[in-house]
VOBA-1610 file (N, C-alpha, C; in pm, whole numbers, padded with zeros to 5 digits, always signed):
BEGIN
Met+01940-00204-01783Met+01982-00224-01640Met+02125-00267-01640Gln+02204-00223-01552Gln+02338-00261-01533Gln+02357-00331-01397Ile+02441-00431-01383Ile+02462-00503-01253Ile+02606-00492-01223Glu+02648-00446-01115Glu+02789-00436-01072Glu+02797-00501-00938Tyr+02912-00574-00925Tyr+02942-00647-00804Tyr+03075-00625-00762Asn+03095-00582-00640Asn+03234-00552-00589Asn+03268-00665-00499Thr+03354-00758-00536Thr+03392-00874-00460Thr+03454-00838-00331Lys+03539-00741-00332Lys+03609-00703-00210Lys+03509-00657-00088Gly+03411-00571-00136Gly+03320-00519-00042Gly+03199-00613-00024Asp+03184-00706-00115Asp+03066-00785-00116Asp+02937-00711-00136Val+02945-00611-00227Val+02827-00514-00258Val+02788-00526-00409Leu+02649-00551-00414Leu+02585-00572-00544Leu+02513-00440-00578Tyr+02529-00375-00695Tyr+02443-00260-00729Tyr+02380-00285-00855Leu+02250-00261-00851Leu+02162-00282-00959Leu+02125-00135-01013Arg+02166-00104-01121Arg+02142+00030-01178Arg+02030+00019-01281Leu+01914+00083-01249Leu+01788+00067-01326Leu+01775+00182-01419Glu+01831+00310-01401Glu+01814+00412-01485Glu+01942+00483-01512Asp+01942+00601-01584Asp+02062+00673-01614Asp+02140+00715-01501Pro+02267+00687-01487Pro+02346+00704-01371Pro+02385+00861-01360Lys+02350+00935-01459Lys+02390+01091-01436Lys+02278+01164-01375Gln+02177+01101-01314Gln+02072+01172-01254Gln+02107+01199-01109Arg+02056+01306-01063Arg+02074+01329-00911Arg+01981+01247-00836Val+02033+01185-00734Val+01955+01093-00648Val+01969+01127-00501Ile+01859+01068-00429Ile+01867+01068-00281Ile+01870+00921-00241Asn+01954+00895-00139Asn+01972+00766-00087Asn+01874+00743+00027Lys+01809+00636+00017Lys+01712+00604+00120Lys+01744+00467+00173Arg+01790+00449+00297Arg+01818+00322+00352Arg+01699+00253+00404Ile+01664+00133+00348Ile+01549+00066+00385Ile+01576-00045+00488Ser+01712-00091+00502Ser+01739-00188+00601Ser+01897-00159+00625Asp+01947-00233+00710Asp+02096-00230+00736Asp+02170-00255+00617Asp+02127-00330+00520Asp+02199-00386+00409Asp+02147-00344+00265Ile+02039-00261+00268Ile+01975-00214+00135Ile+01958-00074+00144Val+02010-00004+00028Val+01996+00129+00003Val+01939+00154-00134Leu+01836+00235-00137Leu+01767+00276-00268Leu+01821+00410-00308Asp+01841+00431-00443Asp+01877+00566-00493Asp+01753+00600-00561Ile+01696+00705-00510Ile+01564+00755-00563Ile+01594+00892-00653Gly+01532+00888-00773Gly+01559+01007-00854Gly+01424+01081-00876Lys+01417+01152-00986Lys+01302+01236-01016Lys+01170+01155-01017Gly+01063+01214-00961Gly+00932+01159-00955Gly+00927+01039-00862Glu+01023+01035-00770Glu+01032+00923-00664Glu+01048+00793-00724Lys+01115+00789-00842Lys+01159+00672-00912Lys+01277+00610-00867Ile+01274+00467-00851Ile+01393+00396-00812Ile+01503+00385-00927Ile+01610+00449-00899Ile+01721+00460-00995Ile+01828+00339-00980Gly+01848+00298-00852Gly+01939+00195-00822Gly+01920+00130-00689Ile+01967+00017-00674Ile+01953-00060-00551Ile+02089-00112-00512Glu+02135-00081-00392Glu+02266-00135-00339Glu+02226-00231-00231Ile+02299-00352-00244Ile+02286-00449-00147Ile+02419-00492-00078Val+02439-00451+00048Val+02558-00475+00113Val+02561-00623+00166Gly+02673-00686+00165Gly+02666-00835+00214Gly+02591-00916+00117Ala+02597-00879-00012Ala+02526-00943-00117Ala+02517-01097-00116Ser+02631-01152-00091Ser+02652-01310-00090Ser+02570-01377+00019Thr+02533-01292+00119Thr+02450-01351+00221Thr+02305-01345+00191His+02268-01265+00101His+02114-01247+00069His+02090-01311-00065Ile+02188-01322-00156Ile+02148-01364-00296Ile+02253-01475-00329Asn+02198-01568-00408Asn+02288-01681-00461Asn+02353-01623-00582Leu+02471-01556-00572Leu+02538-01492-00672Leu+02580-01579-00795Lys+02600-01704-00765Lys+02626-01803-00870Lys+02523-01822-00973Asn+02396-01794-00934Asn+02279-01789-01021Asn+02262-01647-01091Leu+02318-01544-01034Leu+02300-01423-01094Leu+02412-01370-01182Leu+02534-01406-01140Leu+02649-01351-01203Leu+02721-01468-01288Pro+02766-01455-01397Pro+02747-01347-01490Pro+02602-01338-01541Val+02560-01226-01579Val+02436-01212-01637Val+02436-01215-01786Glu+02359-01291-01847Glu+02355-01296-01992Glu+02222-01239-02039Tyr+02222-01150-02145Tyr+02089-01106-02204Tyr+02101-01085-02335His+01994-01058-02400His+01974-01045-02535His+01884-00938-02577Ile+01914-00845-02664Ile+01832-00730-02696Ile+01781-00748-02837Ser+01658-00768-02869Ser+01617-00787-03008Ser+01591-00647-03072Ser+01631-00643-03204Ser+01633-00519-03260Ser+01482-00487-03300Gly+01451-00356-03288Gly+01314-00317-03333Gly+01215-00323-03217Val+01259-00376-03103Val+01164-00390-02981Val+01203-00300-02876Pro+01117-00188-02856Pro+01143-00093-02738Pro+01169-00155-02611Ile+01250-00117-02531Ile+01279-00168-02401Ile+01244-00058-02303
//
């Protein structure tokens, strides 16, 4: 998963799958858009006005660890 935040537009994007896939955008509210890929799978989530919905200080920067030999 990749997390991108645009400070100028206050837009948070959570990329859950391969970005090279063709997607259909599905707006589920004024501030949230889902990118839907093959098999109706959610590929990404865009949150407009992210700082009003999420405490970004707790989310960014994201730290993570990948253990070798463990499938993700």
